[in-house]
Backbone of each chain as nested JSON, in Angstrom:
{
  "chains": [
    {"id": "A", "residues": [
      {"number": 1, "name": "UNK", "atoms": {"N": [80.95, 138.135, 139.033], "CA": [82.655, 137.755, 139.531], "C": [83.85, 137.696, 139.198]}},
      {"number": 2, "name": "UNK", "atoms": {"N": [84.964, 138.128, 140.031], "CA": [86.172, 138.505, 139.121], "C": [86.773, 136.846, 138.413]}},
      {"number": 3, "name": "UNK", "atoms": {"N": [87.665, 136.882, 136.839], "CA": [87.594, 136.013, 136.804], "C": [89.636, 135.565, 136.626]}},
      {"number": 4, "name": "UNK", "atoms": {"N": [90.202, 136.889, 136.686], "CA": [91.348, 136.581, 137.007], "C": [91.889, 137.286, 138.524]}},
      {"number": 5, "name": "UNK", "atoms": {"N": [93.322, 136.481, 138.608], "CA": [93.93, 136.697, 140.149], "C": [95.595, 136.569, 140.009]}},
      {"number": 6, "name": "UNK", "atoms": {"N": [95.77, 137.229, 141.164], "CA": [96.967, 137.69, 140.719], "C": [97.739, 137.041, 142.314]}},
      {"number": 7, "name": "UNK", "atoms": {"N": [99.09, 136.83, 142.647], "CA": [99.826, 136.403, 143.798], "C": [101.073, 137.2, 143.488]}},
      {"number": 8, "name": "UNK", "atoms": {"N": [100.95, 138.569, 144.277], "CA": [102.006, 139.005, 144.602], "C": [103.041, 138.534, 145.082]}},
      {"number": 9, "name": "UNK", "atoms": {"N": [104.526, 138.324, 144.253], "CA": [105.473, 137.616, 145.628], "C": [106.848, 138.061, 145.091]}},
      {"number": 10, "name": "UNK", "atoms": {"N": [106.929, 138.218, 146.343], "CA": [108.722, 139.674, 146.285], "C": [109.975, 138.367, 147.067]}},
      {"number": 11, "name": "UNK", "atoms": {"N": [109.658, 137.375, 147.644], "CA": [110.423, 136.105, 148.663], "C": [110.841, 135.379, 147.569]}},
      {"number": 12, "name": "UNK", "atoms": {"N": [112.305, 134.431, 147.812], "CA": [112.938, 133.542, 147.092], "C": [113.546, 132.568, 148.515]}},
      {"number": 13, "name": "UNK", "atoms": {"N": [114.63, 132.901, 148.268], "CA": [115.554, 132.15, 149.425], "C": [115.462, 132.964, 150.613]}},
      {"number": 14, "name": "UNK", "atoms": {"N": [115.361, 134.184, 150.464], "CA": [115.545, 135.101, 151.758], "C": [114.365, 135.09, 152.456]}},
      {"number": 15, "name": "UNK", "atoms": {"N": [113.202, 134.383, 152.121], "CA": [111.657, 133.318, 153.008], "C": [110.938, 132.892, 152.072]}},
      {"number": 16, "name": "UNK", "atoms": {"N": [112.015, 131.291, 152.169], "CA": [110.849, 130.55, 151.744], "C": [109.933, 129.704, 152.279]}},
      {"number": 17, "name": "UNK", "atoms": {"N": [109.599, 130.407, 153.187], "CA": [108.498, 130.282, 153.542], "C": [107.481, 131.09, 152.701]}},
      {"number": 18, "name": "UNK", "atoms": {"N": [107.393, 132.186, 152.955], "CA": [106.519, 132.738, 151.702], "C": [106.646, 132.522, 150.221]}},
      {"number": 19, "name": "UNK", "atoms": {"N": [107.417, 132.192, 149.979], "CA": [107.603, 131.871, 148.131], "C": [107.178, 130.495, 148.44]}},
      {"number": 20, "name": "UNK", "atoms": {"N": [106.91, 129.54, 148.975], "CA": [105.934, 128.431, 148.982], "C": [104.78, 128.767, 149.566]}},
      {"number": 21, "name": "UNK", "atoms": {"N": [104.06, 129.194, 150.134], "CA": [102.639, 129.877, 150.421], "C": [102.36, 130.548, 149.335]}},
      {"number": 22, "name": "UNK", "atoms": {"N": [102.892, 131.16, 148.535], "CA": [102.641, 132.35, 147.395], "C": [102.241, 131.293, 146.424]}},
      {"number": 23, "name": "UNK", "atoms": {"N": [103.08, 130.427, 146.117], "CA": [102.535, 129.289, 144.593], "C": [101.262, 128.18, 145.6]}},
      {"number": 24, "name": "UNK", "atoms": {"N": [101.371, 128.186, 146.804], "CA": [100.144, 127.06, 147.606], "C": [98.825, 128.071, 146.714]}},
      {"number": 25, "name": "UNK", "atoms": {"N": [99.096, 129.181, 147.458], "CA": [97.452, 129.916, 146.879], "C": [97.629, 130.476, 145.558]}},
      {"number": 26, "name": "UNK", "atoms": {"N": [98.929, 130.475, 144.789], "CA": [98.326, 130.745, 143.131], "C": [97.485, 128.988, 142.477]}},
      {"number": 27, "name": "UNK", "atoms": {"N": [98.016, 127.995, 143.341], "CA": [97.364, 127.183, 142.719], "C": [96.065, 126.862, 143.372]}},
      {"number": 28, "name": "UNK", "atoms": {"N": [95.83, 127.056, 144.58], "CA": [94.626, 126.826, 144.817], "C": [93.438, 127.87, 143.22]}},
      {"number": 29, "name": "UNK", "atoms": {"N": [94.212, 129.221, 143.254], "CA": [93.619, 130.044, 141.985], "C": [93.246, 129.429, 141.314]}},
      {"number": 30, "name": "UNK", "atoms": {"N": [94.541, 128.88, 140.02], "CA": [94.323, 128.052, 138.762], "C": [93.369, 127.144, 139.012]}},
      {"number": 31, "name": "UNK", "atoms": {"N": [93.588, 126.262, 140.149], "CA": [92.571, 125.132, 140.402], "C": [91.233, 125.375, 140.489]}},
      {"number": 32, "name": "UNK", "atoms": {"N": [90.928, 126.525, 140.655], "CA": [89.684, 126.791, 141.204], "C": [88.601, 127.58, 139.972]}},
      {"number": 33, "name": "UNK", "atoms": {"N": [89.568, 127.68, 138.347], "CA": [88.914, 127.933, 137.211], "C": [89.414, 129.669, 137.474]}},
      {"number": 34, "name": "UNK", "atoms": {"N": [90.364, 130.552, 137.966], "CA": [90.602, 131.2, 137.928], "C": [91.921, 131.678, 136.95]}},
      {"number": 35, "name": "UNK", "atoms": {"N": [91.513, 132.676, 135.93], "CA": [93.145, 133.027, 135.197], "C": [94.264, 133.899, 135.62]}},
      {"number": 36, "name": "UNK", "atoms": {"N": [95.23, 133.013, 136.467], "CA": [95.949, 133.544, 137.376], "C": [97.228, 133.48, 136.979]}},
      {"number": 37, "name": "UNK", "atoms": {"N": [97.74, 134.387, 137.764], "CA": [99.177, 135.002, 137.162], "C": [99.828, 135.059, 138.802]}},
      {"number": 38, "name": "UNK", "atoms": {"N": [101.15, 135.028, 138.946], "CA": [101.965, 135.115, 139.941], "C": [102.824, 136.246, 139.495]}},
      {"number": 39, "name": "UNK", "atoms": {"N": [103.033, 137.444, 140.289], "CA": [103.806, 138.199, 139.696], "C": [104.688, 138.369, 140.293]}},
      {"number": 40, "name": "UNK", "atoms": {"N": [106.522, 138.286, 140.398], "CA": [107.636, 137.748, 140.94], "C": [108.549, 139.169, 140.913]}},
      {"number": 41, "name": "UNK", "atoms": {"N": [108.323, 139.969, 141.836], "CA": [109.547, 140.844, 142.288], "C": [110.345, 140.78, 142.679]}},
      {"number": 42, "name": "UNK", "atoms": {"N": [111.439, 141.844, 142.755], "CA": [112.681, 142.014, 143.649], "C": [113.195, 140.392, 144.023]}},
      {"number": 43, "name": "UNK", "atoms": {"N": [113.622, 140.002, 145.42], "CA": [114.09, 139.225, 145.26], "C": [113.23, 137.731, 144.999]}},
      {"number": 44, "name": "UNK", "atoms": {"N": [111.663, 137.862, 144.264], "CA": [110.873, 136.655, 144.099], "C": [111.62, 136.392, 142.734]}},
      {"number": 45, "name": "UNK", "atoms": {"N": [111.892, 137.113, 141.498], "CA": [112.264, 136.947, 140.469], "C": [113.455, 135.577, 140.544]}},
      {"number": 46, "name": "UNK", "atoms": {"N": [114.189, 135.52, 141.684], "CA": [114.861, 134.77, 141.248], "C": [114.275, 133.053, 141.15]}},
      {"number": 47, "name": "UNK", "atoms": {"N": [113.334, 132.97, 141.464], "CA": [112.409, 132.07, 141.091], "C": [111.976, 131.313, 139.772]}},
      {"number": 48, "name": "UNK", "atoms": {"N": [112.157, 132.497, 138.797], "CA": [112.021, 132.093, 137.552], "C": [113.263, 131.525, 136.747]}},
      {"number": 49, "name": "UNK", "atoms": {"N": [113.77, 131.525, 137.079], "CA": [115.348, 131.261, 137.133], "C": [115.413, 129.341, 137.257]}},
      {"number": 50, "name": "UNK", "atoms": {"N": [115.769, 128.142, 136.355], "CA": [115.548, 127.203, 136.004], "C": [116.692, 126.352, 137.121]}},
      {"number": 51, "name": "UNK", "atoms": {"N": [116.427, 125.581, 138.085], "CA": [117.056, 125.027, 138.96], "C": [117.107, 126.001, 140.565]}},
      {"number": 52, "name": "UNK", "atoms": {"N": [116.815, 126.951, 140.348], "CA": [116.912, 128.228, 141.344], "C": [116.084, 127.694, 143.237]}},
      {"number": 53, "name": "UNK", "atoms": {"N": [114.577, 126.814, 142.879], "CA": [113.988, 126.717, 143.291], "C": [114.011, 125.092, 143.977]}},
      {"number": 54, "name": "UNK", "atoms": {"N": [115.211, 124.162, 143.106], "CA": [115.469, 123.091, 143.384], "C": [115.551, 122.471, 145.132]}},
      {"number": 55, "name": "UNK", "atoms": {"N": [115.925, 123.897, 145.892], "CA": [116.496, 122.732, 147.173], "C": [115.468, 123.942, 148.157]}},
      {"number": 56, "name": "UNK", "atoms": {"N": [114.401, 124.077, 147.835], "CA": [113.479, 124.946, 148.613], "C": [112.032, 123.995, 149.051]}},
      {"number": 57, "name": "UNK", "atoms": {"N": [112.511, 123.384, 149.967], "CA": [111.048, 122.49, 150.028], "C": [110.784, 122.407, 152.26]}},
      {"number": 58, "name": "UNK", "atoms": {"N": [109.916, 123.383, 152.444], "CA": [109.157, 123.811, 153.812], "C": [108.32, 122.912, 154.33]}},
      {"number": 59, "name": "UNK", "atoms": {"N": [108.225, 122.242, 155.465], "CA": [108.016, 121.516, 156.3], "C": [106.178, 121.868, 155.877]}},
      {"number": 60, "name": "UNK", "atoms": {"N": [105.887, 120.542, 155.96], "CA": [104.516, 120.777, 155.657], "C": [103.702, 121.084, 153.784]}},
      {"number": 61, "name": "UNK", "atoms": {"N": [104.676, 121.355, 153.181], "CA": [104.384, 121.893, 151.951], "C": [105.503, 120.553, 150.72]}},
      {"number": 62, "name": "UNK", "atoms": {"N": [104.596, 121.103, 149.958], "CA": [105.138, 120.227, 148.988], "C": [106.835, 120.794, 148.66]}},
      {"number": 63, "name": "UNK", "atoms": {"N": [107.513, 120.229, 147.916], "CA": [108.388, 120.899, 147.379], "C": [108.326, 122.133, 146.652]}},
      {"number": 64, "name": "UNK", "atoms": {"N": [108.894, 123.128, 146.496], "CA": [108.285, 124.155, 145.6], "C": [108.729, 124.029, 144.234]}},
      {"number": 65, "name": "UNK", "atoms": {"N": [110.036, 123.342, 143.775], "CA": [109.986, 123.136, 142.347], "C": [108.312, 122.51, 142.148]}},
      {"number": 66, "name": "UNK", "atoms": {"N": [108.088, 121.287, 142.793], "CA": [106.757, 120.402, 142.513], "C": [105.35, 121.198, 142.307]}},
      {"number": 67, "name": "UNK", "atoms": {"N": [105.385, 122.756, 143.12], "CA": [104.471, 123.476, 143.118], "C": [104.636, 123.882, 142.078]}},
      {"number": 68, "name": "UNK", "atoms": {"N": [105.254, 124.941, 141.46], "CA": [105.634, 125.599, 139.831], "C": [105.43, 125.248, 138.808]}},
      {"number": 69, "name": "UNK", "atoms": {"N": [105.798, 123.427, 139.411], "CA": [105.495, 122.431, 137.412], "C": [104.024, 122.564, 137.518]}},
      {"number": 70, "name": "UNK", "atoms": {"N": [103.631, 122.113, 138.738], "CA": [102.037, 121.821, 138.974], "C": [101.267, 123.178, 137.827]}},
      {"number": 71, "name": "UNK", "atoms": {"N": [101.52, 124.508, 138.85], "CA": [100.903, 125.617, 138.263], "C": [101.472, 125.646, 136.87]}},
      {"number": 72, "name": "UNK", "atoms": {"N": [102.397, 125.776, 136.177], "CA": [102.773, 125.914, 134.994], "C": [102.081, 124.717, 133.876]}},
      {"number": 73, "name": "UNK", "atoms": {"N": [101.317, 123.471, 134.937], "CA": [101.18, 122.437, 134.262], "C": [99.556, 123.104, 134.024]}},
      {"number": 74, "name": "UNK", "atoms": {"N": [98.627, 123.653, 134.853], "CA": [97.695, 123.825, 134.993], "C": [97.075, 125.241, 134.111]}},
      {"number": 75, "name": "UNK", "atoms": {"N": [98.149, 125.627, 133.543], "CA": [98.095, 126.545, 132.857], "C": [98.506, 128.3, 133.416]}},
      {"number": 76, "name": "UNK", "atoms": {"N": [98.999, 128.192, 134.433], "CA": [99.21, 129.779, 135.596], "C": [100.283, 129.881, 134.765]}},
      {"number": 77, "name": "UNK", "atoms": {"N": [100.212, 131.777, 134.475], "CA": [101.64, 132.046, 134.428], "C": [102.102, 132.947, 135.409]}},
      {"number": 78, "name": "UNK", "atoms": {"N": [103.442, 133.137, 134.533], "CA": [104.131, 133.479, 135.839], "C": [104.926, 135.606, 135.123]}},
      {"number": 79, "name": "UNK", "atoms": {"N": [104.643, 136.08, 135.996], "CA": [105.208, 137.607, 134.825], "C": [106.676, 137.737, 135.932]}},
      {"number": 80, "name": "UNK", "atoms": {"N": [107.594, 137.866, 135.12], "CA": [108.672, 137.933, 136.011], "C": [108.957, 139.657, 135.98]}},
      {"number": 81, "name": "UNK", "atoms": {"N": [109.386, 140.5, 136.747], "CA": [109.801, 142.158, 136.752], "C": [110.93, 142.295, 135.834]}},
      {"number": 82, "name": "UNK", "atoms": {"N": [110.701, 142.876, 135.127], "CA": [112.235, 143.049, 133.989], "C": [113.422, 143.792, 134.397]}},
      {"number": 83, "name": "UNK", "atoms": {"N": [113.036, 144.95, 135.254], "CA": [114.08, 145.984, 135.849], "C": [114.773, 145.178, 136.829]}},
      {"number": 84, "name": "UNK", "atoms": {"N": [113.829, 144.339, 137.704], "CA": [114.389, 143.72, 138.781], "C": [115.461, 142.096, 138.713]}},
      {"number": 85, "name": "UNK", "atoms": {"N": [114.877, 141.413, 137.901], "CA": [115.558, 140.484, 137.289], "C": [117.056, 141.082, 136.297]}},
      {"number": 86, "name": "UNK", "atoms": {"N": [116.877, 142.1, 135.585], "CA": [118.148, 142.645, 135.03], "C": [119.208, 143.122, 136.296]}},
      {"number": 87, "name": "UNK", "atoms": {"N": [118.974, 143.803, 137.251], "CA": [119.669, 144.176, 138.49], "C": [120.177, 143.49, 138.904]}},
      {"number": 88, "name": "UNK", "atoms": {"N": [119.813, 141.999, 139.052], "CA": [120.548, 140.412, 139.297], "C": [120.967, 140.262, 138.602]}},
      {"number": 89, "name": "UNK", "atoms": {"N": [121.462, 140.69, 137.46], "CA": [122.556, 139.742, 136.263], "C": [122.183, 138.237, 135.96]}},
      {"number": 90, "name": "UNK", "atoms": {"N": [120.564, 138.442, 136.207], "CA": [120.031, 136.694, 135.861], "C": [119.756, 137.108, 134.428]}},
      {"number": 91, "name": "UNK", "atoms": {"N": [119.949, 135.136, 133.915], "CA": [119.721, 135.217, 132.521], "C": [118.369, 135.224, 131.845]}},
      {"number": 92, "name": "UNK", "atoms": {"N": [117.966, 136.125, 131.063], "CA": [117.155, 136.139, 130.485], "C": [116.091, 135.373, 129.946]}},
      {"number": 93, "name": "UNK", "atoms": {"N": [117.139, 134.396, 129.13], "CA": [117.137, 133.103, 128.327], "C": [116.41, 131.939, 128.666]}},
      {"number": 94, "name": "UNK", "atoms": {"N": [117.388, 132.142, 129.953], "CA": [116.876, 130.851, 130.896], "C": [115.736, 131.214, 131.679]}},
      {"number": 95, "name": "UNK", "atoms": {"N": [114.111, 130.456, 131.292], "CA": [113.216, 130.688, 132.589], "C": [112.441, 129.442, 132.535]}},
      {"number": 96, "name": "UNK", "atoms": {"N": [111.613, 128.983, 134.09], "CA": [111.223, 128.226, 134.199], "C": [109.955, 128.313, 133.58]}},
      {"number": 97, "name": "UNK", "atoms": {"N": [109.39, 127.176, 133.234], "CA": [107.725, 126.729, 132.751], "C": [106.979, 127.841, 133.279]}},
      {"number": 98, "name": "UNK", "atoms": {"N": [106.182, 128.367, 131.789], "CA": [105.441, 129.618, 132.322], "C": [105.444, 131.289, 132.706]}},
      {"number": 99, "name": "UNK", "atoms": {"N": [106.484, 131.521, 133.002], "CA": [107.059, 132.559, 133.098], "C": [108.153, 133.197, 131.592]}},
      {"number": 100, "name": "UNK", "atoms": {"N": [107.271, 135.054, 131.804], "CA": [107.879, 135.415, 131.06], "C": [108.034, 136.848, 132.0]}},
      {"number": 101, "name": "UNK", "atoms": {"N": [109.258, 137.681, 131.001], "CA": [109.582, 138.744, 131.246], "C": [108.85, 139.705, 131.2]}},
      {"number": 102, "name": "UNK", "atoms": {"N": [107.849, 140.775, 131.623], "CA": [107.058, 142.02, 131.625], "C": [107.756, 142.866, 132.129]}},
      {"number": 103, "name": "UNK", "atoms": {"N": [107.233, 144.058, 131.632], "CA": [107.833, 145.807, 132.266], "C": [105.872, 145.904, 133.229]}},
      {"number": 104, "name": "UNK", "atoms": {"N": [106.036, 146.967, 133.651], "CA": [104.853, 147.518, 134.642], "C": [103.577, 147.797, 133.824]}},
      {"number": 105, "name": "UNK", "atoms": {"N": [103.7, 147.627, 132.939], "CA": [102.308, 147.996, 132.316], "C": [101.899, 146.565, 131.74]}},
      {"number": 106, "name": "UNK", "atoms": {"N": [102.476, 145.737, 131.93], "CA": [101.572, 144.192, 131.321], "C": [100.937, 143.834, 132.611]}},
      {"number": 107, "name": "UNK", "atoms": {"N": [102.021, 144.505, 134.456], "CA": [101.127, 144.119, 135.123], "C": [100.065, 144.554, 135.51]}},
      {"number": 108, "name": "UNK", "atoms": {"N": [100.251, 146.05, 135.029], "CA": [98.748, 146.833, 134.815], "C": [97.896, 146.633, 134.078]}},
      {"number": 109, "name": "UNK", "atoms": {"N": [98.066, 146.163, 133.083], "CA": [97.255, 145.81, 132.233], "C": [96.132, 144.979, 132.903]}},
      {"number": 110, "name": "UNK", "atoms": {"N": [96.929, 143.959, 133.397], "CA": [96.124, 142.806, 133.925], "C": [95.237, 142.632, 135.698]}},
      {"number": 111, "name": "UNK", "atoms": {"N": [95.932, 143.864, 136.457], "CA": [95.139, 144.137, 137.225], "C": [93.903, 144.984, 137.27]}},
      {"number": 112, "name": "UNK", "atoms": {"N": [94.257, 145.805, 136.099], "CA": [93.169, 146.679, 136.073], "C": [91.827, 145.848, 135.396]}},
      {"number": 113, "name": "UNK", "atoms": {"N": [92.11, 144.348, 134.944], "CA": [90.983, 143.461, 134.265], "C": [90.339, 143.455, 135.111]}},
      {"number": 114, "name": "UNK", "atoms": {"N": [89.947, 144.053, 135.992], "CA": [89.361, 143.355, 137.74], "C": [89.565, 142.269, 138.241]}},
      {"number": 115, "name": "UNK", "atoms": {"N": [90.591, 141.915, 138.396], "CA": [91.563, 141.397, 138.774], "C": [91.676, 141.387, 140.613]}},
      {"number": 116, "name": "UNK", "atoms": {"N": [91.812, 140.164, 141.195], "CA": [91.838, 140.552, 142.341], "C": [93.199, 140.072, 142.947]}},
      {"number": 117, "name": "UNK", "atoms": {"N": [93.971, 140.34, 143.918], "CA": [95.478, 139.708, 143.985], "C": [95.874, 139.63, 145.642]}},
      {"number": 118, "name": "UNK", "atoms": {"N": [96.729, 139.095, 145.825], "CA": [97.0, 138.935, 147.044], "C": [98.658, 138.764, 147.456]}},
      {"number": 119, "name": "UNK", "atoms": {"N": [99.303, 139.517, 147.941], "CA": [100.455, 139.518, 148.649], "C": [101.532, 138.699, 149.07]}},
      {"number": 120, "name": "UNK", "atoms": {"N": [102.548, 138.583, 149.027], "CA": [103.163, 137.733, 149.833], "C": [104.469, 138.875, 149.911]}}
    ]},
    {"id": "B", "residues": [
      {"number": 1, "name": "UNK", "atoms": {"N": [98.115, 116.387, 152.834], "CA": [98.323, 117.424, 151.512], "C": [96.718, 118.443, 151.75]}},
      {"number": 2, "name": "UNK", "atoms": {"N": [96.666, 119.394, 151.497], "CA": [95.988, 120.302, 151.321], "C": [96.125, 121.447, 151.106]}},
      {"number": 3, "name": "UNK", "atoms": {"N": [95.073, 122.941, 151.305], "CA": [94.888, 123.944, 150.797], "C": [95.045, 124.194, 149.126]}},
      {"number": 4, "name": "UNK", "atoms": {"N": [96.051, 124.463, 148.623], "CA": [95.866, 124.803, 147.214], "C": [96.447, 123.654, 146.603]}},
      {"number": 5, "name": "UNK", "atoms": {"N": [97.736, 122.883, 147.372], "CA": [97.933, 121.399, 146.828], "C": [96.587, 120.203, 146.652]}},
      {"number": 6, "name": "UNK", "atoms": {"N": [95.866, 120.387, 147.458], "CA": [95.062, 119.236, 147.538], "C": [93.696, 119.767, 146.414]}},
      {"number": 7, "name": "UNK", "atoms": {"N": [93.349, 120.994, 146.064], "CA": [92.282, 121.642, 144.916], "C": [92.921, 121.376, 143.662]}},
      {"number": 8, "name": "UNK", "atoms": {"N": [94.59, 121.43, 143.501], "CA": [94.662, 121.45, 142.151], "C": [95.074, 119.837, 141.652]}},
      {"number": 9, "name": "UNK", "atoms": {"N": [95.475, 119.045, 142.763], "CA": [95.594, 117.478, 142.644], "C": [93.99, 117.077, 141.948]}},
      {"number": 10, "name": "UNK", "atoms": {"N": [93.201, 118.121, 142.692], "CA": [91.237, 117.361, 142.977], "C": [91.365, 117.703, 141.369]}},
      {"number": 11, "name": "UNK", "atoms": {"N": [91.805, 119.011, 140.793], "CA": [91.213, 118.921, 139.214], "C": [91.798, 118.6, 138.631]}},
      {"number": 12, "name": "UNK", "atoms": {"N": [92.785, 118.108, 139.264], "CA": [93.659, 117.137, 137.578], "C": [92.405, 115.837, 137.783]}},
      {"number": 13, "name": "UNK", "atoms": {"N": [92.639, 115.241, 138.662], "CA": [92.015, 113.683, 139.192], "C": [90.418, 114.224, 138.483]}},
      {"number": 14, "name": "UNK", "atoms": {"N": [89.778, 115.193, 138.539], "CA": [88.436, 115.385, 138.199], "C": [88.462, 115.523, 136.309]}},
      {"number": 15, "name": "UNK", "atoms": {"N": [89.553, 115.957, 136.251], "CA": [89.47, 116.194, 134.477], "C": [89.49, 114.98, 134.094]}},
      {"number": 16, "name": "UNK", "atoms": {"N": [90.034, 113.846, 134.512], "CA": [90.312, 112.562, 134.091], "C": [89.405, 111.862, 133.874]}},
      {"number": 17, "name": "UNK", "atoms": {"N": [88.385, 112.401, 134.378], "CA": [86.706, 111.77, 134.737], "C": [85.614, 112.459, 133.789]}},
      {"number": 18, "name": "UNK", "atoms": {"N": [84.814, 111.543, 133.326], "CA": [82.999, 111.56, 132.475], "C": [82.202, 112.342, 133.4]}},
      {"number": 19, "name": "UNK", "atoms": {"N": [81.956, 113.666, 132.843], "CA": [80.966, 114.152, 133.739], "C": [79.498, 113.349, 134.24]}},
      {"number": 20, "name": "UNK", "atoms": {"N": [79.043, 113.452, 135.426], "CA": [78.3, 112.981, 136.347], "C": [78.892, 111.888, 137.097]}},
      {"number": 21, "name": "UNK", "atoms": {"N": [80.475, 111.15, 137.249], "CA": [80.993, 110.651, 137.577], "C": [81.355, 110.99, 139.108]}},
      {"number": 22, "name": "UNK", "atoms": {"N": [81.389, 110.505, 140.327], "CA": [81.534, 110.626, 141.332], "C": [82.953, 110.519, 141.839]}},
      {"number": 23, "name": "UNK", "atoms": {"N": [83.358, 111.278, 142.805], "CA": [85.108, 110.638, 143.06], "C": [85.14, 111.127, 144.341]}},
      {"number": 24, "name": "UNK", "atoms": {"N": [85.902, 110.112, 145.766], "CA": [85.628, 109.846, 147.073], "C": [86.541, 110.707, 147.315]}},
      {"number": 25, "name": "UNK", "atoms": {"N": [86.779, 111.39, 148.265], "CA": [87.878, 112.05, 148.499], "C": [87.875, 111.809, 149.976]}},
      {"number": 26, "name": "UNK", "atoms": {"N": [89.106, 111.621, 150.261], "CA": [89.554, 111.754, 152.141], "C": [90.192, 112.72, 152.399]}},
      {"number": 27, "name": "UNK", "atoms": {"N": [90.163, 113.58, 152.797], "CA": [91.054, 114.848, 152.656], "C": [90.844, 115.79, 154.725]}},
      {"number": 28, "name": "UNK", "atoms": {"N": [91.981, 115.323, 154.93], "CA": [92.128, 115.414, 156.583], "C": [92.326, 116.491, 156.88]}},
      {"number": 29, "name": "UNK", "atoms": {"N": [93.098, 117.682, 155.981], "CA": [93.207, 119.148, 155.872], "C": [92.27, 119.511, 157.202]}},
      {"number": 30, "name": "UNK", "atoms": {"N": [92.173, 120.346, 158.169], "CA": [91.245, 121.004, 158.652], "C": [90.915, 122.067, 157.832]}},
      {"number": 31, "name": "UNK", "atoms": {"N": [91.549, 122.278, 156.502], "CA": [90.779, 123.669, 156.226], "C": [89.696, 123.128, 154.394]}},
      {"number": 32, "name": "UNK", "atoms": {"N": [90.101, 121.751, 154.715], "CA": [89.491, 121.156, 153.548], "C": [87.737, 121.05, 153.502]}},
      {"number": 33, "name": "UNK", "atoms": {"N": [86.835, 121.156, 155.44], "CA": [85.687, 121.317, 155.225], "C": [84.869, 122.85, 154.551]}},
      {"number": 34, "name": "UNK", "atoms": {"N": [85.936, 123.985, 154.414], "CA": [85.466, 125.127, 154.212], "C": [85.628, 124.872, 152.954]}},
      {"number": 35, "name": "UNK", "atoms": {"N": [87.12, 124.741, 152.088], "CA": [87.85, 124.845, 150.691], "C": [87.139, 123.765, 150.018]}},
      {"number": 36, "name": "UNK", "atoms": {"N": [86.729, 122.797, 150.687], "CA": [85.756, 122.041, 149.016], "C": [84.564, 122.405, 148.525]}},
      {"number": 37, "name": "UNK", "atoms": {"N": [83.869, 123.125, 149.712], "CA": [82.817, 123.141, 149.204], "C": [82.937, 124.553, 148.5]}},
      {"number": 38, "name": "UNK", "atoms": {"N": [83.538, 125.636, 148.527], "CA": [83.858, 126.587, 148.481], "C": [84.713, 126.146, 146.586]}},
      {"number": 39, "name": "UNK", "atoms": {"N": [85.991, 125.326, 146.391], "CA": [86.087, 125.024, 145.019], "C": [85.051, 124.474, 143.924]}},
      {"number": 40, "name": "UNK", "atoms": {"N": [83.826, 123.732, 144.766], "CA": [82.611, 123.133, 143.98], "C": [81.757, 123.883, 143.614]}},
      {"number": 41, "name": "UNK", "atoms": {"N": [81.562, 124.855, 144.399], "CA": [80.798, 126.369, 143.941], "C": [82.02, 127.239, 142.335]}},
      {"number": 42, "name": "UNK", "atoms": {"N": [82.865, 127.411, 142.92], "CA": [83.521, 127.78, 141.871], "C": [84.03, 127.426, 140.677]}},
      {"number": 43, "name": "UNK", "atoms": {"N": [84.079, 125.769, 140.773], "CA": [84.287, 124.896, 139.445], "C": [83.051, 124.45, 138.415]}},
      {"number": 44, "name": "UNK", "atoms": {"N": [82.069, 124.498, 139.625], "CA": [80.964, 123.685, 138.81], "C": [80.582, 121.878, 139.205]}},
      {"number": 45, "name": "UNK", "atoms": {"N": [81.306, 122.245, 139.454], "CA": [81.416, 120.889, 140.504], "C": [80.169, 120.483, 141.405]}},
      {"number": 46, "name": "UNK", "atoms": {"N": [79.796, 119.814, 141.781], "CA": [78.737, 119.608, 142.66], "C": [79.312, 118.523, 144.053]}},
      {"number": 47, "name": "UNK", "atoms": {"N": [79.324, 119.262, 144.938], "CA": [79.531, 118.486, 146.404], "C": [78.434, 117.982, 146.52]}},
      {"number": 48, "name": "UNK", "atoms": {"N": [78.883, 116.393, 146.617], "CA": [77.232, 115.4, 146.622], "C": [76.889, 114.966, 148.375]}},
      {"number": 49, "name": "UNK", "atoms": {"N": [78.195, 114.849, 148.941], "CA": [77.789, 115.155, 150.174], "C": [79.226, 114.896, 150.982]}},
      {"number": 50, "name": "UNK", "atoms": {"N": [79.175, 115.33, 152.055], "CA": [80.432, 115.644, 152.973], "C": [80.241, 115.13, 154.502]}},
      {"number": 51, "name": "UNK", "atoms": {"N": [81.566, 114.287, 154.762], "CA": [81.374, 113.751, 156.306], "C": [83.06, 113.842, 156.435]}},
      {"number": 52, "name": "UNK", "atoms": {"N": [83.569, 114.92, 156.646], "CA": [84.948, 115.264, 156.884], "C": [85.228, 114.018, 157.826]}},
      {"number": 53, "name": "UNK", "atoms": {"N": [86.683, 113.357, 157.079], "CA": [87.272, 113.624, 156.071], "C": [86.703, 113.11, 154.601]}},
      {"number": 54, "name": "UNK", "atoms": {"N": [85.262, 112.397, 154.559], "CA": [85.463, 112.073, 153.691], "C": [84.253, 112.957, 152.337]}},
      {"number": 55, "name": "UNK", "atoms": {"N": [84.704, 113.291, 151.582], "CA": [83.577, 113.688, 150.403], "C": [83.542, 113.066, 149.155]}},
      {"number": 56, "name": "UNK", "atoms": {"N": [81.982, 113.509, 148.407], "CA": [81.684, 112.863, 147.729], "C": [81.18, 113.954, 146.624]}},
      {"number": 57, "name": "UNK", "atoms": {"N": [82.523, 113.966, 145.198], "CA": [82.34, 114.874, 144.528], "C": [81.332, 114.398, 142.854]}},
      {"number": 58, "name": "UNK", "atoms": {"N": [80.52, 114.953, 142.585], "CA": [80.181, 114.955, 141.374], "C": [80.672, 115.481, 139.887]}},
      {"number": 59, "name": "UNK", "atoms": {"N": [82.063, 114.871, 139.377], "CA": [81.734, 115.59, 138.453], "C": [80.809, 116.746, 137.311]}},
      {"number": 60, "name": "UNK", "atoms": {"N": [80.799, 118.366, 137.335], "CA": [80.083, 118.876, 136.579], "C": [80.045, 118.857, 135.132]}}
    ]}
  ]
}
């Protein structure tokens, strides 16, 4: 049985519904004892900036800030696409809990270790 | 509360219990009848009884 699970997320405030559901599914994975990683790329990387997600709250879901905090509390990891982050001029010294800036090799390594993934 | 929010909260609550202790969960989410048995299978907890929306789960 696969023990690694990856959620690819490339949206933030440009599609708060997808951003929220991505973390809901990530929380289901980490709650189910999967080694879970959310890979943030393109517009999704904005979620790694503290405070950015504070005003994202989709009807029917917990606020995104709470979903992300619980994900980190449960041991979930967030990988943040380095070039995507840089090209948006974001501050790499300030990241939300559980987040790490990575390059493609780190993602490839994780996925190559028999991981399952879902994309939003 | 349902889906990932529900099972993550469930994980936090179960972690506070001693092995063999049962938790009575009331989950009205329509996905719960499929999700909760799956979660129990993956996490080694035992679904003792399920009568939606009532679930009794024993910590494994």
